[in-house]
C-alpha positions as CSV (number, residue, x, y, z in Angstrom):
1,M,-33.9,49.9,-23.8
2,K,-37.3,48.5,-23.0
3,Q,-37.5,45.1,-21.4
4,N,-39.9,42.7,-22.9
5,K,-42.1,41.1,-20.3
6,T,-44.0,37.8,-19.9
7,D,-47.8,37.7,-19.2
8,T,-49.9,34.7,-18.3
9,V,-53.3,33.5,-19.7
10,E,-54.8,30.8,-17.6
11,I,-57.1,28.2,-19.1
12,K,-59.7,27.1,-16.6
13,Q,-63.4,26.3,-16.4
14,M,-63.5,26.0,-20.2
15,A,-62.3,29.7,-20.7
16,F,-59.3,31.8,-21.2
17,F,-58.5,34.2,-18.2
18,P,-58.2,37.1,-19.0
19,A,-60.3,36.8,-22.2
20,T,-58.6,39.9,-23.6
21,I,-55.0,40.7,-22.8
22,T,-53.0,43.8,-23.8
23,V,-49.2,43.4,-24.3
24,N,-46.4,45.4,-25.8
25,K,-44.9,44.3,-29.1
26,G,-42.3,41.5,-28.4
27,D,-43.8,40.4,-25.1
28,T,-44.4,36.7,-24.4
29,I,-47.6,35.2,-23.3
30,V,-47.6,31.9,-21.4
31,F,-50.8,29.9,-21.7
32,I,-51.2,27.5,-18.8
33,N,-53.9,24.8,-18.8
34,H,-55.4,24.6,-15.3
35,D,-58.5,22.8,-16.6
36,L,-59.4,19.1,-16.3
37,V,-59.3,18.4,-20.0
38,D,-56.9,19.1,-23.0
39,H,-57.0,22.5,-24.7
40,D,-55.0,24.2,-27.4
41,V,-54.4,27.8,-28.5
42,T,-55.1,28.5,-32.2
43,E,-55.1,31.8,-34.1
44,E,-58.7,32.2,-35.3
45,N,-58.7,34.1,-38.6
46,K,-56.1,32.3,-40.7
47,K,-54.8,29.6,-38.4
48,L,-51.4,31.2,-38.6
49,W,-50.2,29.5,-35.4
50,T,-51.4,26.9,-33.0
51,S,-50.1,25.1,-29.9
52,S,-50.1,21.4,-29.6
53,P,-52.8,20.0,-27.3
54,L,-52.0,21.1,-23.8
55,H,-52.7,18.4,-21.2
56,P,-53.8,19.6,-17.7
57,G,-50.9,21.3,-16.1
58,Q,-49.0,22.0,-19.3
59,A,-48.0,25.4,-20.6
60,W,-47.2,26.9,-24.0
61,S,-45.7,30.3,-24.8
62,K,-45.4,32.6,-27.8
63,V,-43.8,36.0,-28.4
64,F,-46.4,38.4,-29.9
65,T,-45.7,41.2,-32.4
66,E,-49.2,41.3,-34.0
67,P,-52.7,41.4,-32.4
68,A,-54.7,38.2,-32.7
69,N,-58.0,36.6,-32.0
70,Y,-57.6,33.0,-30.9
71,F,-59.7,30.0,-29.8
72,C,-59.4,26.5,-28.6
73,S,-59.9,24.3,-31.7
74,L,-61.0,21.4,-29.4
75,H,-63.7,23.5,-27.8
76,V,-64.6,26.3,-30.3
77,V,-66.7,28.3,-27.9
78,M,-63.5,29.2,-26.0
79,K,-62.2,32.5,-27.4
80,G,-59.6,35.1,-26.5
81,K,-58.1,38.3,-27.8
82,I,-54.6,39.6,-27.8
83,V,-54.1,43.4,-28.2
84,V,-50.5,44.5,-29.1
85,Q,-49.5,48.1,-28.6
């Protein structure tokens, strides 16, 4: 049986690092805000999910079963992509 794993996306310098991340179906991604201001993580196309605002130092995690494009609704130039295989 395959183990699901946890990956990390860091939020820093007004960007998501890495900007594109590839995970296996059922893996968890933890988004950690290492920036100086609040950010969130929102699904871009249909707003199917969103985190609450993440204050500096806070984290939010989600299990992914579908690919998604996402952005920070507080700073719309910040975008990221999740590839699920």
